[in-house]
C-alpha positions, 0 to 999 in steps of 0.5 A, spaced: 771 587 316 771 588 309 776 588 304 774 593 299 781 596 297 788 596 298 787 601 304 784 595 308 791 592 309 794 594 315 801 592 314 803 590 307 809 586 309 806 582 315 800 580 310 805 578 305 809 574 310 803 571 312 800 569 305 807 566 304 807 562 310 800 559 308 802 556 302 806 551 306 800 549 310 794 550 306 789 546 310 792 549 317 786 553 318 781 548 315 776 549 321 776 556 321 770 556 316 767 550 318 759 551 317 760 558 314 758 560 307 761 565 302 757 567 296 761 569 290 757 574 286 759 575 279 757 581 274 762 580 269 766 574 267 772 570 271 777 565 271 782 566 276 778 570 280 773 565 281 777 559 281 782 561 286 777 564 291 773 558 291 779 554 292 781 559 298 774 558 301 775 551 301 782 551 304 779 554 310 773 549 310 768 554 307 762 552 302 762 557 296 755 559 293 756 562 286 751 566 282 752 569 275 748 576 275 749 577 268 745 570 266 742 568 273 740 573 277 734 579 277 737 585 274 738 590 280 737 597 281 742 601 285 739 608 285 735 611 290 728 613 289 727 610 282 720 608 280 722 601 278 717 601 272 722 599 267 727 593 266 730 592 273 726 587 277 729 588 284 733 593 288 740 592 291 737 594 298 733 587 298 738 583 295 744 585 299 740 583 305 737 577 303 744 574 300 747 576 307 742 571 310 744 566 306 752 567 306 757 569 312 761 573 307 759 576 300 764 577 294 763 581 289 766 582 281 763 588 277 767 591 272 767 599 270 762 601 264 768 605 261 762 610 259 760 614 265 766 616 269 763 619 275 758 612 276 765 608 275 769 612 280 763 612 285 763 604 285 756 603 284 755 596 285 761 594 290 759 601 295 751 599 295 753 591 297 758 594 302 752 599 305 746 594 305 749 587 306 750 585 314 756 581 313 763 582 310 764 584 303 770 582 299 772 586 292 774 581 287 775 587 282 771 593 281 770 599 277 776 602 280 780 597 284 783 589 284 786 589 291 786 581 291 790 581 285 794 587 287 796 582 294 797 576 289 802 581 286 806 583 292 806 576 294 809 574 288 814 580 288 817 578 295 818 571 293 822 573 286 826 579 288 833 578 289 835 585 291 832 588 298 829 594 294 827 592 287 826 596 281 819 595 278 816 598 272 808 598 270 808 598 263 802 600 258 801 595 252 797 595 246 790 592 246 784 591 241 779 594 246 778 598 251 780 596 258 779 598 265 784 601 270 782 597 276 788 592 276 793 598 274 790 602 280 791 597 285 798 595 283 800 602 283 797 603 290 800 597 293 807 599 290 806 605 294 806 601 300 812 596 298 819 598 298 821 598 291 824 603 286 817 604 282 816 607 275 810 607 271 811 608 263 805 609 258 804 613 252 802 620 253 794 621 253 794 614 258 795 618 264 791 614 270 787 618 275 792 623 279 789 621 285 791 614 285 798 616 281 800 621 286 807 622 286 809 616 283 814 616 277 812 617 270 816 615 264 814 616 257 820 613 254 818 605 255 825 603 253 828 608 258 824 606 264 826 598 263 833 600 264 836 596 270 828 594 272 828 587 276 820 586 274 816 588 268 809 588 270 805 589 263 797 591 263 793 595 258 788 600 260 784 605 256 784 613 257 782 616 264 782 623 261 778 621 255 774 616 259 774 609 256 777 611 250 782 607 246 786 613 243 792 609 241 794 602 239 801 603 238 804 596 237 811 599 238 809 598 246 808 591 246 813 587 250 819 584 246 825 580 248 829 586 245 826 591 250 827 585 256 834 585 254 835 592 257 833 590 264 836 587 270 834 580 267 827 582 269 821 577 271 815 578 267 809 579 270 801 580 267 795 579 271 792 574 265 788 573 261 793 576 256 793 577 248 799 574 245 803 577 240 799 584 242 801 585 249 807 581 249 811 577 244 811 569 245 818 569 247 817 573 253 811 570 255 814 563 254 821 565 257 824 562 264 823 569 266 816 569 265 812 568 272 805 569 270 803 562 272 806 563 279 803 570 279 796 567 278 797 561 283 798 566 288 791 569 287 789 563 291 793 565 297 791 572 297 784 570 297 785 565 303 789 570 307 783 575 306 778 570 308 782 568 314 782 575 316 775 576 315 773 569 319 778 571 325 773 577 326 767 573 326 
């Protein structure tokens, strides 16, 4: 069993309920991963993903091995048929198989380049490891998706919702540099499976991949979208059509208390890290309605559930 995208979740409600149950007895399955190793391969930086996945593995009795490919590993070649007479020293065909001999599970974190749309959509790094590894592969954020974060988001909404069918808004916000689409993509895919009134709001020009958005409601008026919302999930992303470009840094899209007043006393969510007073004002982020710390905490339980499911198939 691999965990590469939201599509690998058979029944979202069952998974969320099981993750919430795990929180009440973290070490219940500590023998499940005894004498097993997880290799965490980072092609990009991390804080929550790295620590939460290590913690989740340890709660299951696994031993984590961490490798930062940006500074520690050989530069990998991913293309087939390449004459490797330039800077890359090792092909993923050998690397994935060798790492599989050392680890029972491989987890990968590799961001989008935001320069080559076709290559990013092909998920070059994640796809190659899934193809050549002989053990399960887990997505810790890839070019297109962040299914571990999205599962944590689903857990968080389930824990904090008041109504049976909450209104959830995914809002774009400004950021000084171009950011990937992965978090927004997986959150949209998750919300399409969750029982919620879901709205996406962003300035014109920041439309996401239509194959992911599908028939989800898009509202270009942010304040209108916020009306009666129960959850405001904020995230910046760069342009998809004008790929990887920052086409607007409209500061009017920052999340403020005045905007949150229009909601149904909504909870504020963000995957972190977040730029204060750029993406969201201090008084929103520090308010009682901000659940970003609880949301980050749930990263451990989303990872622990995924690893538990994988270990149970081995």
